[in-house]
DOKOL-980484 format. One record per residue (C-alpha): x, y, z; residue in three letters. Coordinates in Angstrom, 1 decimal, decimal comma, m for minus. Example, Ala and Ser with C-alpha at 12.3 -4.5 7.8 and 13.67 -1.06 7.14 Angstrom:
# residues 2
<<12,3; m4,5; 7,8>; 'ALA'>
<<13,7; m1,1; 7,1>; 'SER'>
//
This chain:
# residues 454
<<m8,3; 22,5; m21,8>; 'MET'>
<<m9,6; 23,9; m25,3>; 'LEU'>
<<m8,1; 27,0; m26,6>; 'THR'>
<<m9,2; 30,0; m29,0>; 'ALA'>
<<m7,6; 32,8; m30,4>; 'GLN'>
<<m9,5; 36,1; m28,5>; 'LEU'>
<<m9,7; 38,9; m31,1>; 'GLY'>
<<m10,6; 42,6; m30,8>; 'PRO'>
<<m14,0; 42,9; m28,9>; 'LEU'>
<<m15,7; 43,2; m33,3>; 'GLN'>
<<m17,0; 40,6; m35,8>; 'SER'>
<<m14,5; 38,1; m36,5>; 'SER'>
<<m15,5; 35,1; m38,6>; 'PRO'>
<<m15,3; 31,5; m38,1>; 'VAL'>
<<m12,7; 30,2; m40,5>; 'THR'>
<<m13,3; 26,3; m39,0>; 'SER'>
<<m16,1; 24,8; m36,9>; 'PRO'>
<<m13,9; 23,3; m34,3>; 'GLN'>
<<m14,9; 22,9; m30,4>; 'ASN'>
<<m14,7; 26,5; m28,9>; 'GLY'>
<<m14,1; 28,6; m31,8>; 'SER'>
<<m15,5; 32,3; m30,8>; 'PHE'>
<<m17,2; 34,7; m33,3>; 'ASN'>
<<m18,0; 37,5; m30,6>; 'MET'>
<<m20,0; 40,8; m31,7>; 'ILE'>
<<m19,8; 44,1; m29,1>; 'LYS'>
<<m23,2; 45,3; m29,1>; 'LYS'>
<<m23,8; 49,0; m26,7>; 'PRO'>
<<m24,5; 47,2; m23,4>; 'THR'>
<<m23,7; 43,1; m24,8>; 'THR'>
<<m22,0; 40,6; m26,4>; 'THR'>
<<m23,2; 38,2; m28,8>; 'LYS'>
<<m20,8; 35,2; m28,5>; 'ILE'>
<<m21,0; 32,6; m31,3>; 'ARG'>
<<m19,5; 29,1; m30,7>; 'VAL'>
<<m19,0; 25,4; m31,7>; 'TYR'>
<<m20,2; 23,4; m28,7>; 'THR'>
<<m19,8; 20,3; m31,2>; 'THR'>
<<m17,8; 20,2; m34,7>; 'PRO'>
<<m21,3; 20,8; m36,6>; 'SER'>
<<m23,4; 22,6; m33,9>; 'LYS'>
<<m23,2; 26,0; m33,4>; 'ARG'>
<<m24,7; 28,2; m30,9>; 'VAL'>
<<m25,2; 32,1; m29,9>; 'SER'>
<<m25,2; 33,2; m26,6>; 'ILE'>
<<m25,8; 36,6; m25,4>; 'SER'>
<<m23,7; 38,2; m21,9>; 'VAL'>
<<m24,4; 41,0; m19,9>; 'PRO'>
<<m21,2; 42,5; m20,6>; 'TRP'>
<<m19,1; 43,9; m23,4>; 'ASN'>
<<m15,7; 45,0; m21,0>; 'ASP'>
<<m12,9; 42,9; m22,8>; 'ALA'>
<<m12,2; 41,2; m18,8>; 'ARG'>
<<m15,5; 40,5; m18,2>; 'GLN'>
<<m16,1; 38,5; m22,0>; 'VAL'>
<<m12,6; 37,1; m21,4>; 'ASP'>
<<m13,7; 35,7; m18,0>; 'THR'>
<<m16,8; 34,1; m19,9>; 'VAL'>
<<m15,0; 32,8; m22,7>; 'ARG'>
<<m13,0; 30,8; m20,8>; 'SER'>
<<m15,4; 29,5; m18,6>; 'HIS'>
<<m17,7; 28,4; m21,5>; 'ILE'>
<<m14,4; 26,8; m22,9>; 'LEU'>
<<m14,1; 24,5; m19,6>; 'HIS'>
<<m17,9; 23,7; m19,7>; 'LEU'>
<<m17,4; 22,6; m23,4>; 'ILE'>
<<m14,6; 20,7; m22,2>; 'GLU'>
<<m16,7; 18,9; m19,1>; 'VAL'>
<<m19,5; 17,9; m21,3>; 'LYS'>
<<m17,0; 16,6; m24,2>; 'ARG'>
<<m14,2; 14,9; m21,5>; 'GLU'>
<<m17,1; 14,2; m19,1>; 'SER'>
<<m15,0; 15,5; m16,4>; 'ILE'>
<<m16,0; 17,4; m12,6>; 'PRO'>
<<m16,7; 21,5; m13,4>; 'ILE'>
<<m13,7; 23,6; m11,5>; 'GLN'>
<<m14,7; 25,1; m8,8>; 'ARG'>
<<m13,9; 28,9; m9,8>; 'GLN'>
<<m16,2; 27,9; m12,9>; 'THR'>
<<m19,5; 26,5; m10,6>; 'ASN'>
<<m19,2; 30,0; m8,5>; 'GLU'>
<<m19,4; 31,7; m11,8>; 'TRP'>
<<m22,3; 29,9; m12,2>; 'LEU'>
<<m23,4; 30,7; m9,1>; 'LYS'>
<<m23,0; 34,4; m9,7>; 'ARG'>
<<m23,9; 35,1; m13,5>; 'ILE'>
<<m28,1; 36,1; m14,6>; 'PRO'>
<<m31,0; 33,9; m14,7>; 'ASP'>
<<m31,2; 34,6; m18,0>; 'LYS'>
<<m27,6; 33,3; m18,9>; 'LEU'>
<<m27,9; 30,4; m17,0>; 'ARG'>
<<m31,1; 29,6; m18,5>; 'GLN'>
<<m29,4; 29,9; m22,2>; 'ARG'>
<<m26,5; 27,4; m21,1>; 'LEU'>
<<m29,1; 25,2; m20,1>; 'THR'>
<<m30,3; 25,3; m23,4>; 'GLU'>
<<m27,8; 25,1; m25,7>; 'VAL'>
<<m26,5; 21,4; m23,1>; 'GLY'>
<<m23,1; 23,2; m21,6>; 'LEU'>
<<m25,2; 22,7; m17,9>; 'ILE'>
<<m27,3; 20,4; m16,2>; 'GLN'>
<<m30,7; 21,8; m14,6>; 'GLU'>
<<m29,4; 19,8; m11,2>; 'SER'>
<<m26,6; 22,3; m12,2>; 'SER'>
<<m28,8; 24,7; m10,6>; 'GLY'>
<<m28,9; 23,3; m7,0>; 'GLU'>
<<m26,1; 25,4; m4,7>; 'GLN'>
<<m23,8; 23,7; m2,9>; 'TRP'>
<<m22,5; 25,8; m0,1>; 'PRO'>
<<m18,9; 27,2; m0,5>; 'ASN'>
<<m17,9; 26,7; 3,4>; 'LYS'>
<<m16,2; 23,3; 4,5>; 'ILE'>
<<m18,7; 22,3; 8,0>; 'CYS'>
<<m21,7; 24,0; 5,8>; 'GLU'>
<<m21,4; 21,7; 2,6>; 'PHE'>
<<m20,3; 18,4; 4,7>; 'MET'>
<<m23,6; 18,7; 6,7>; 'HIS'>
<<m25,9; 19,6; 3,2>; 'LYS'>
<<m24,5; 16,5; 2,1>; 'TYR'>
<<m25,1; 14,6; 5,3>; 'VAL'>
<<m28,6; 15,4; 4,8>; 'GLN'>
<<m28,7; 14,6; 1,1>; 'SER'>
<<m27,4; 11,1; 2,0>; 'ARG'>
<<m31,1; 9,7; 2,3>; 'VAL'>
<<m29,2; 6,0; 2,0>; 'ASP'>
<<m27,1; 6,2; 5,0>; 'TRP'>
<<m28,7; 4,0; 7,7>; 'LYS'>
<<m26,9; 6,1; 10,5>; 'LYS'>
<<m26,4; 9,8; 9,2>; 'PRO'>
<<m25,7; 11,1; 12,6>; 'GLU'>
<<m22,1; 9,3; 12,5>; 'ASN'>
<<m20,9; 11,6; 9,6>; 'TYR'>
<<m22,1; 14,0; 11,3>; 'GLN'>
<<m20,1; 13,6; 14,8>; 'GLN'>
<<m16,9; 14,3; 12,3>; 'PRO'>
<<m18,6; 17,7; 11,1>; 'VAL'>
<<m19,4; 18,7; 14,8>; 'ASN'>
<<m15,4; 18,1; 16,1>; 'LYS'>
<<m14,4; 20,1; 12,8>; 'LEU'>
<<m16,1; 23,6; 13,6>; 'LEU'>
<<m15,0; 23,1; 17,3>; 'GLU'>
<<m11,5; 22,5; 15,5>; 'PHE'>
<<m12,5; 25,7; 13,3>; 'PHE'>
<<m13,4; 27,8; 16,9>; 'GLY'>
<<m16,5; 28,0; 15,7>; 'GLY'>
<<m16,3; 29,6; 12,5>; 'ARG'>
<<m16,5; 27,7; 9,9>; 'ASP'>
<<m14,0; 28,2; 6,8>; 'ARG'>
<<m14,3; 28,3; 3,2>; 'LEU'>
<<m13,0; 25,7; 0,8>; 'PHE'>
<<m9,5; 26,1; 0,1>; 'GLY'>
<<m8,3; 27,9; 3,4>; 'ASN'>
<<m7,7; 24,5; 5,2>; 'LEU'>
<<m4,4; 23,6; 4,4>; 'SER'>
<<m3,0; 19,6; 4,1>; 'VAL'>
<<m0,7; 19,8; 7,7>; 'GLY'>
<<m3,6; 21,7; 9,3>; 'GLU'>
<<m5,9; 18,6; 8,3>; 'GLY'>
<<m2,9; 16,6; 9,9>; 'GLU'>
<<m3,0; 18,9; 13,2>; 'ASP'>
<<m6,8; 18,1; 13,4>; 'PHE'>
<<m6,6; 14,6; 13,4>; 'HIS'>
<<m4,0; 14,8; 16,1>; 'ARG'>
<<m6,1; 17,2; 18,0>; 'TRP'>
<<m9,1; 14,9; 18,3>; 'MET'>
<<m6,4; 12,4; 20,2>; 'GLN'>
<<m5,1; 14,9; 22,4>; 'ARG'>
<<m7,7; 17,9; 23,0>; 'GLY'>
<<m10,6; 16,2; 22,0>; 'GLY'>
<<m10,4; 13,2; 23,8>; 'GLY'>
<<m10,8; 10,9; 21,7>; 'LEU'>
<<m9,5; 7,3; 20,9>; 'SER'>
<<m7,3; 6,7; 17,6>; 'PRO'>
<<m10,3; 4,2; 16,2>; 'ASN'>
<<m12,7; 7,4; 16,7>; 'THR'>
<<m10,7; 10,0; 15,4>; 'ALA'>
<<m9,1; 7,6; 12,7>; 'GLY'>
<<m13,1; 7,0; 11,5>; 'GLN'>
<<m13,7; 11,2; 11,7>; 'HIS'>
<<m10,5; 11,6; 8,8>; 'ILE'>
<<m12,2; 8,3; 7,0>; 'LYS'>
<<m15,7; 9,9; 6,7>; 'ARG'>
<<m14,8; 13,9; 6,4>; 'CYS'>
<<m11,8; 12,5; 3,8>; 'LYS'>
<<m14,8; 11,0; 1,9>; 'GLN'>
<<m16,9; 14,4; 2,1>; 'MET'>
<<m14,5; 16,7; 0,6>; 'LEU'>
<<m13,9; 13,9; m2,5>; 'LYS'>
<<m17,9; 14,7; m2,9>; 'ALA'>
<<m17,1; 18,3; m3,0>; 'ALA'>
<<m14,4; 17,8; m5,5>; 'ILE'>
<<m16,8; 15,9; m7,6>; 'GLY'>
<<m19,1; 18,7; m7,1>; 'TYR'>
<<m16,6; 21,4; m8,7>; 'GLY'>
<<m17,2; 23,4; m4,9>; 'VAL'>
<<m13,2; 22,2; m3,6>; 'ALA'>
<<m9,8; 21,8; m5,2>; 'ASP'>
<<m8,6; 19,5; m3,5>; 'PHE'>
<<m8,8; 17,3; m0,3>; 'ASN'>
<<m6,9; 18,1; 2,8>; 'PRO'>
<<m7,7; 14,6; 4,6>; 'PHE'>
<<m6,9; 12,4; 1,5>; 'ALA'>
<<m2,9; 12,1; 2,7>; 'ASN'>
<<m3,8; 11,3; 6,3>; 'ILE'>
<<m2,8; 7,7; 7,5>; 'LYS'>
<<m5,3; 6,2; 9,8>; 'ILE'>
<<m4,5; 2,4; 11,3>; 'ASN'>
<<m8,3; 1,2; 12,5>; 'LEU'>
<<m7,9; m1,4; 14,5>; 'ARG'>
<<m10,1; m3,7; 17,0>; 'SER'>
<<m9,6; m2,8; 20,8>; 'ASP'>
<<m8,9; m6,2; 22,3>; 'PRO'>
<<m9,7; m4,9; 25,9>; 'THR'>
<<m13,5; m4,4; 25,0>; 'LYS'>
<<m14,1; m7,7; 24,3>; 'ASN'>
<<m16,4; m9,6; 26,5>; 'VAL'>
<<m17,0; m13,3; 26,4>; 'ASP'>
<<m20,2; m14,5; 27,6>; 'VAL'>
<<m20,3; m18,5; 28,2>; 'THR'>
<<m23,1; m20,7; 28,6>; 'GLN'>
<<m23,8; m19,8; 32,4>; 'ALA'>
<<m23,7; m15,8; 32,0>; 'MET'>
<<m26,2; m16,8; 28,8>; 'PHE'>
<<m28,5; m18,9; 31,4>; 'GLU'>
<<m28,4; m15,8; 33,8>; 'LYS'>
<<m29,8; m13,6; 31,1>; 'LEU'>
<<m32,6; m15,3; 30,1>; 'LEU'>
<<m33,7; m16,0; 33,5>; 'GLU'>
<<m33,2; m12,4; 34,0>; 'ALA'>
<<m35,7; m11,6; 31,3>; 'CYS'>
<<m38,6; m9,9; 31,8>; 'PRO'>
<<m40,6; m11,3; 28,9>; 'THR'>
<<m40,5; m14,2; 26,7>; 'GLN'>
<<m39,5; m11,4; 23,6>; 'GLU'>
<<m36,3; m10,5; 25,0>; 'TRP'>
<<m35,3; m13,9; 25,6>; 'ARG'>
<<m35,7; m14,9; 22,2>; 'SER'>
<<m33,9; m11,4; 21,3>; 'PHE'>
<<m30,8; m12,5; 23,3>; 'ILE'>
<<m31,1; m16,5; 21,9>; 'ALA'>
<<m30,7; m14,4; 18,3>; 'LEU'>
<<m27,8; m12,9; 19,3>; 'ALA'>
<<m26,1; m15,3; 21,5>; 'ARG'>
<<m26,7; m18,4; 20,0>; 'ILE'>
<<m27,5; m17,4; 16,0>; 'ALA'>
<<m25,1; m14,6; 15,9>; 'GLY'>
<<m27,5; m12,3; 14,3>; 'ALA'>
<<m26,2; m8,4; 13,8>; 'ARG'>
<<m28,3; m6,5; 16,3>; 'CYS'>
<<m30,3; m4,6; 15,1>; 'PRO'>
<<m30,2; m4,3; 11,4>; 'SER'>
<<m30,9; m8,4; 11,2>; 'GLU'>
<<m33,2; m9,2; 13,7>; 'ILE'>
<<m35,5; m6,2; 12,9>; 'VAL'>
<<m36,4; m7,5; 9,4>; 'GLY'>
<<m36,8; m11,4; 10,6>; 'LEU'>
<<m40,6; m12,4; 10,3>; 'HIS'>
<<m41,9; m15,6; 11,3>; 'TRP'>
<<m42,4; m16,7; 7,8>; 'SER'>
<<m38,4; m17,1; 7,2>; 'HIS'>
<<m38,2; m19,7; 9,6>; 'ILE'>
<<m39,0; m23,3; 8,3>; 'ASP'>
<<m39,6; m25,8; 11,1>; 'TRP'>
<<m39,4; m28,5; 9,0>; 'ASP'>
<<m36,0; m28,2; 7,8>; 'LYS'>
<<m34,8; m26,5; 11,1>; 'LYS'>
<<m33,3; m23,4; 9,1>; 'THR'>
<<m33,6; m19,6; 9,7>; 'LEU'>
<<m33,3; m17,0; 6,8>; 'VAL'>
<<m31,7; m14,0; 7,9>; 'LEU'>
<<m31,3; m10,6; 6,0>; 'LYS'>
<<m28,6; m8,6; 6,2>; 'SER'>
<<m28,6; m5,2; 5,2>; 'PRO'>
<<m24,7; m4,7; 6,0>; 'LYS'>
<<m23,9; m7,7; 3,0>; 'THR'>
<<m26,7; m6,3; 0,6>; 'ALA'>
<<m24,6; m4,1; m1,5>; 'GLY'>
<<m22,0; m7,1; m1,9>; 'SER'>
<<m24,2; m9,5; m3,2>; 'GLY'>
<<m25,4; m11,5; 0,1>; 'LYS'>
<<m29,0; m10,1; 0,7>; 'PRO'>
<<m29,6; m12,7; 3,1>; 'GLU'>
<<m28,0; m15,9; 4,1>; 'ARG'>
<<m29,8; m19,6; 5,8>; 'THR'>
<<m28,2; m20,4; 9,5>; 'ILE'>
<<m29,6; m23,5; 11,1>; 'PRO'>
<<m32,0; m23,3; 13,5>; 'LEU'>
<<m30,2; m24,0; 16,9>; 'PHE'>
<<m32,1; m26,3; 19,4>; 'ALA'>
<<m31,8; m24,0; 21,9>; 'LYS'>
<<m33,2; m21,3; 19,6>; 'LEU'>
<<m35,8; m23,2; 18,6>; 'GLU'>
<<m37,2; m24,0; 21,7>; 'GLN'>
<<m37,4; m20,1; 22,7>; 'GLU'>
<<m38,8; m19,2; 19,4>; 'LEU'>
<<m41,6; m21,8; 19,7>; 'LEU'>
<<m42,5; m20,3; 23,3>; 'ALA'>
<<m42,4; m16,8; 21,4>; 'LEU'>
<<m44,8; m18,5; 19,0>; 'ARG'>
<<m47,2; m19,5; 21,3>; 'LYS'>
<<m47,0; m16,3; 23,1>; 'SER'>
<<m48,2; m14,6; 20,2>; 'HIS'>
<<m51,0; m16,6; 18,6>; 'VAL'>
<<m52,5; m19,8; 18,0>; 'GLN'>
<<m52,4; m20,4; 13,9>; 'ASN'>
<<m49,3; m19,7; 11,9>; 'ASP'>
<<m51,9; m18,2; 9,2>; 'HIS'>
<<m52,0; m15,3; 11,4>; 'GLN'>
<<m48,2; m15,0; 11,7>; 'LEU'>
<<m47,8; m14,1; 8,2>; 'SER'>
<<m45,3; m11,0; 7,6>; 'GLY'>
<<m45,5; m10,3; 11,6>; 'ILE'>
<<m42,2; m9,8; 12,8>; 'LYS'>
<<m40,5; m11,9; 15,1>; 'VAL'>
<<m39,1; m9,6; 17,6>; 'ILE'>
<<m41,7; m6,3; 16,8>; 'PRO'>
<<m39,6; m4,1; 19,9>; 'MET'>
<<m36,5; m3,7; 17,5>; 'VAL'>
<<m38,1; m1,1; 16,0>; 'ALA'>
<<m37,8; 0,7; 18,6>; 'CYS'>
<<m34,0; 1,6; 17,9>; 'GLY'>
<<m30,8; 0,5; 18,9>; 'SER'>
<<m30,5; 3,1; 21,9>; 'GLN'>
<<m33,3; 1,4; 23,7>; 'ASN'>
<<m32,4; m1,9; 23,5>; 'LEU'>
<<m28,7; m1,2; 24,8>; 'ARG'>
<<m30,3; 0,1; 27,7>; 'LYS'>
<<m32,9; m2,5; 27,9>; 'GLY'>
<<m30,0; m4,9; 27,3>; 'LEU'>
<<m27,8; m3,3; 29,9>; 'ASN'>
<<m30,6; m3,3; 32,9>; 'SER'>
<<m30,9; m7,1; 32,7>; 'ILE'>
<<m27,3; m8,0; 32,5>; 'ILE'>
<<m27,2; m5,6; 36,1>; 'ARG'>
<<m30,4; m7,8; 37,3>; 'LYS'>
<<m28,5; m11,2; 36,5>; 'ALA'>
<<m25,6; m10,2; 39,2>; 'GLY'>
<<m23,2; m9,0; 35,9>; 'LEU'>
<<m21,4; m6,0; 34,6>; 'THR'>
<<m21,9; m4,5; 31,6>; 'PRO'>
<<m19,7; m4,9; 28,9>; 'TRP'>
<<m18,5; m2,2; 26,3>; 'PRO'>
<<m20,0; m3,8; 23,4>; 'LYS'>
<<m23,4; m5,9; 24,7>; 'PRO'>
<<m24,5; m6,8; 20,9>; 'PHE'>
<<m20,9; m7,3; 19,4>; 'MET'>
<<m20,4; m9,7; 22,8>; 'ALA'>
<<m22,9; m12,3; 22,1>; 'LEU'>
<<m22,5; m12,3; 18,5>; 'ARG'>
<<m18,7; m12,8; 18,7>; 'ARG'>
<<m19,1; m15,6; 21,8>; 'SER'>
<<m21,6; m17,6; 19,7>; 'ALA'>
<<m18,9; m17,6; 16,9>; 'ARG'>
<<m16,2; m18,5; 19,2>; 'ASN'>
<<m17,9; m20,9; 21,0>; 'GLU'>
<<m18,6; m22,8; 17,3>; 'LEU'>
<<m15,2; m22,3; 16,5>; 'GLU'>
<<m13,7; m24,2; 19,4>; 'HIS'>
<<m16,3; m26,8; 19,2>; 'ALA'>
<<m14,5; m28,5; 16,1>; 'GLY'>
<<m17,7; m30,0; 14,5>; 'ARG'>
<<m18,2; m27,4; 11,8>; 'PHE'>
<<m15,7; m26,1; 8,8>; 'THR'>
<<m14,5; m23,1; 8,0>; 'GLU'>
<<m16,8; m22,4; 5,3>; 'PHE'>
<<m19,8; m23,7; 6,8>; 'GLN'>
<<m19,1; m20,7; 9,5>; 'LEU'>
<<m18,6; m18,1; 7,4>; 'GLU'>
<<m21,5; m18,8; 5,8>; 'GLN'>
<<m23,8; m19,0; 9,2>; 'TRP'>
<<m22,0; m15,7; 10,4>; 'PHE'>
<<m21,7; m14,1; 7,1>; 'GLY'>
<<m17,9; m12,8; 7,3>; 'HIS'>
<<m15,0; m13,9; 5,9>; 'THR'>
<<m12,1; m16,1; 7,5>; 'PRO'>
<<m10,5; m13,1; 7,4>; 'LYS'>
<<m12,6; m11,3; 9,3>; 'VAL'>
<<m13,2; m13,3; 11,4>; 'ALA'>
<<m9,3; m13,7; 13,0>; 'LYS'>
<<m9,3; m10,0; 13,3>; 'LYS'>
<<m12,7; m9,4; 15,0>; 'TYR'>
<<m14,0; m12,5; 16,4>; 'TYR'>
<<m12,0; m15,3; 17,4>; 'LEU'>
<<m9,9; m15,7; 20,4>; 'ASP'>
<<m8,6; m18,3; 22,9>; 'ASN'>
<<m11,3; m19,6; 25,7>; 'ASP'>
<<m10,3; m20,5; 28,7>; 'ASP'>
<<m10,9; m24,3; 28,2>; 'ALA'>
<<m8,2; m24,4; 25,1>; 'SER'>
<<m5,7; m23,0; 27,8>; 'MET'>
<<m6,5; m25,3; 30,4>; 'LYS'>
<<m6,3; m28,6; 27,7>; 'LYS'>
<<m2,7; m26,9; 26,8>; 'ALA'>
<<m1,7; m26,2; 30,4>; 'ALA'>
<<m2,6; m30,4; 31,0>; 'GLN'>
<<m1,1; m31,3; 27,8>; 'TYR'>
<<2,2; m29,9; 29,2>; 'GLY'>
<<2,1; m31,8; 32,7>; 'SER'>
<<1,2; m34,9; 31,1>; 'GLN'>
<<4,5; m34,7; 29,1>; 'GLU'>
<<6,6; m34,0; 32,1>; 'ARG'>
<<5,1; m37,0; 33,7>; 'CYS'>
<<5,5; m39,5; 30,9>; 'LEU'>
<<9,8; m38,3; 31,3>; 'LYS'>
<<9,8; m38,9; 35,0>; 'LYS'>
<<7,0; m41,7; 35,4>; 'TYR'>
<<6,1; m43,6; 32,4>; 'PRO'>
<<4,4; m46,7; 34,2>; 'SER'>
<<2,6; m44,4; 36,7>; 'GLU'>
<<1,3; m41,6; 33,4>; 'ALA'>
<<0,1; m44,2; 31,4>; 'PHE'>
<<0,0; m47,9; 32,8>; 'PRO'>
<<m2,8; m49,4; 30,5>; 'ARG'>
<<m0,1; m48,1; 27,6>; 'MET'>
<<2,9; m49,6; 29,4>; 'GLN'>
<<1,1; m53,0; 29,4>; 'GLY'>
<<0,3; m53,3; 26,1>; 'ILE'>
<<3,5; m52,5; 24,9>; 'LEU'>
<<5,5; m54,9; 27,2>; 'GLU'>
<<3,5; m57,7; 25,9>; 'LYS'>
<<3,8; m56,4; 22,3>; 'LEU'>
<<7,6; m55,8; 22,8>; 'ILE'>
<<9,5; m59,3; 23,1>; 'LYS'>
<<12,8; m59,4; 24,8>; 'PRO'>
<<15,7; m60,3; 22,8>; 'VAL'>
<<18,9; m61,4; 23,8>; 'ASN'>
<<21,5; m59,9; 21,8>; 'ILE'>
<<24,4; m63,0; 21,9>; 'ASP'>
<<21,5; m65,4; 20,8>; 'THR'>
<<21,0; m62,7; 18,2>; 'PHE'>
<<24,5; m62,6; 16,7>; 'LEU'>
<<25,3; m66,3; 17,0>; 'GLN'>
<<22,0; m66,9; 14,7>; 'GLU'>
<<22,8; m64,0; 12,5>; 'MET'>
<<26,3; m65,7; 12,2>; 'ALA'>
<<25,1; m69,1; 11,1>; 'GLY'>
<<22,8; m67,5; 8,4>; 'VAL'>
<<24,3; m69,0; 4,8>; 'LYS'>
<<24,1; m66,3; 2,2>; 'VAL'>
<<22,8; m67,4; m1,3>; 'GLN'>
<<25,3; m67,0; m3,8>; 'GLU'>
<<24,2; m66,1; m7,7>; 'TYR'>
<<26,1; m66,1; m11,0>; 'THR'>
<<27,2; m62,8; m12,0>; 'TYR'>
<<25,3; m63,0; m15,6>; 'LEU'>
<<26,7; m59,4; m17,4>; 'GLY'>
<<24,3; m57,7; m19,5>; 'SER'>
<<24,4; m58,7; m23,6>; 'ASN'>
<<26,0; m62,1; m23,5>; 'GLN'>
<<26,5; m63,8; m26,5>; 'LYS'>
<<24,4; m67,1; m27,3>; 'PRO'>
<<26,4; m70,1; m26,6>; 'SER'>
<<27,8; m72,0; m28,7>; 'VAL'>
<<26,8; m75,8; m29,4>; 'PRO'>
//
């Protein structure tokens, strides 16, 4: 931090134009401070105090503001709290000399849950802010309903909160880990705004992993039952997009328009908000035959002229929200005689990925482009052994045992071919023929021989 010598409260001339050099003049009710904000610029700031302690506090905060401006570092919490208490006239003067910004006038709460709640409301770029509000509510419940000031939550209490969510809060390790991850993100923002000095959740280790018990394979037979139970063609197309094309629901289906379908090239363009930040705003997938059949039926139910479909969404009902879609899909699952599974949308997409993977007709690169995830993510969350692979492996083992015991019965055709190709050999005849073979003798010629003399 910048340093400057503070003499008695009287006029003391500045000898060199260094950052932080002060010249303070005491008056009956105020103190006039002259300070170099840059090596070539000196400004005057009048503060409504003349007490030595108060002026020394002002000096330390102004020095820190000069350092913040020069080094582009976050404002400390103490200085941020001091800025909230100073008179408006002094704040306006600090803004005029460029030590604080106009946006610094926004008052961020100094309590943890209150700040987190306001921060969630300010993040208009988040698609699901309610996911970030849940850990705030859990943390307030952990506090017993009484919010705390920043600095009153220790690292140990942060770890206790993590354990409490799994024991007393009734949450799974994955959900508790997600809450800690989001609390860590919001407390990091509080440090950036100068409201907090440290993050009590920074060093908490979390292990987010997929729960295999929630994975359900939606087979072709189940898929056909779902289509038969759909009340409208729109629902049939919606399920086909999720189960055949592996579209994310509802984020990718909500942005699908009829203009994104190329009927001649048999392709479909899906807008992907999830991967847009990674430089992949969209991806092109094949228009599979079964999916094309359902979409053509849906197009005929809308209008007869393709020109009238320009700018119209393929599945307008997805704008109702994921909760309504989940409720409607679970109703269709029950109508089809099936039991609803934990992740209905994810199961449809996962089953589509597994089906194409086990088909063995497409490369890993093609599947990666079509589904919009990396091979690492596919192995962790999507791929699994299906029943057909298990049965194939079991049959392979039984054929191998049968080959050892009954080779002629296991492979009769191959046995006949081998008997024709392999001619029986009499060992005595073979030895006699080998004994009668004369070895051709060659004269040894040494290397680098001398030429013959006539």
